[in-house]
Phi, psi and omega in degrees: 000127185283170178309311186299322180289319176299320177301311179298316184299314181295318179302317181292328179298323180274358176075029183262138168279167176299320180299320180295313178300317181298317183297317177299324182273340182080031181230179183276157174297326181287334177292317177304310179303318179295324176295317184286329180273001178079010183286321181218174184228135183296143173292169189301316182292327181286327177299315181298317177293329181294322176298317184289316185292327180272356179054049179220188185224161182306318179306322180290312185287328184255018185301339179268007183252359177220159194302320182268017182295332180293346184264357183290130178274139171286173178294319178293322177295320179296321177297319178297318181294322179291326178293318179303308182299334181277355181278160172290171178297327176293316179300316183292324176298322180290321177299314180297327180290320181291318181294322178297320176300314183293322176295322176297319177298317180300313182297321178296319184289318184289340179288338181275173178297129181266137174283134178295137178289146176291143180269132182232146174223159178286135167250111184282128184284330175287122186287146171278111187285132176272068181108001180235150183293147174207156186294155173296149178308133174219237183267008191272062176222159172233148170280126182238142176279134181241154184264183185289348178278352175280137184301137180301333181280354184293127182256327173208175178226155177226149176270129182268136177236132177109172189244009186280354176249000178294154354276004185285326176226103184287152174304129180085355179279173180253129177256137182258133194227143171233180183254027173297148174301141179285142167250162177304134180087355177285157172261133182231171171252121189237148171259114182244106181055034181094349177257151182260120181234150174250112181215167176270133193260139174214140174227125179272169184302339179271003172091007176283132181255130175245137174243108186262147169278138175290330175277102187287349173286352177248037179299341175301335182270004176294155178232131182242130175244117173265154178304128181080012182290332184083359179281158180254141182215122178233133176261123181278332180167177183257128174286133179281101188199139173275095184281156175285169176302153176303150178304129180083004182233022177291000000 
């Protein structure tokens, strides 16, 4: 489990929404979402506030990043250990007996055929606009159960709005996305000056970035970034799609 997932797990343990945690830390809700999604990582001063607001410590959030992390106790586990140590010897023996019985039952259950757990991924409600403005990723998603026809590599999904990616991605359809590095010609989900777009990516040798519409009748919705333009561009992920050749390269 990564840092962002541990962070989300602890926030939900405390019953905090992303917006509530963001207000406590003095940052935006989308920043909290980016930390939990692995899009970005908090700076040192923000990280220190995060430990305080989540009432946790570095070992807990980073336990999967160092060799002894599996031995780190959660807050609940530490409370149980303290309570156990406060019992009489007879009480401790009763606890060990109950735990032994539960473990034996667990082993018996696990030895039988296990039913596969349903697979769920986040589906963002704010659409990735195919040529139209849309809000930056925040708390606007639902976890949805996906079936076997969804690509195994999909990490999240976005709803597409507009016709500039048709017929490859239809208006209103769902695009499945992972965080693999983009190659030239891949389709990605981008944050462009605060708007979310789904486009085909190309970067020329001079460093100019082109975001193309797959529907070339909507070339008006293409976006071009020249060096020193001052515009902002962030890639959220690669759309799992067999894209056509880049314009002019068929």
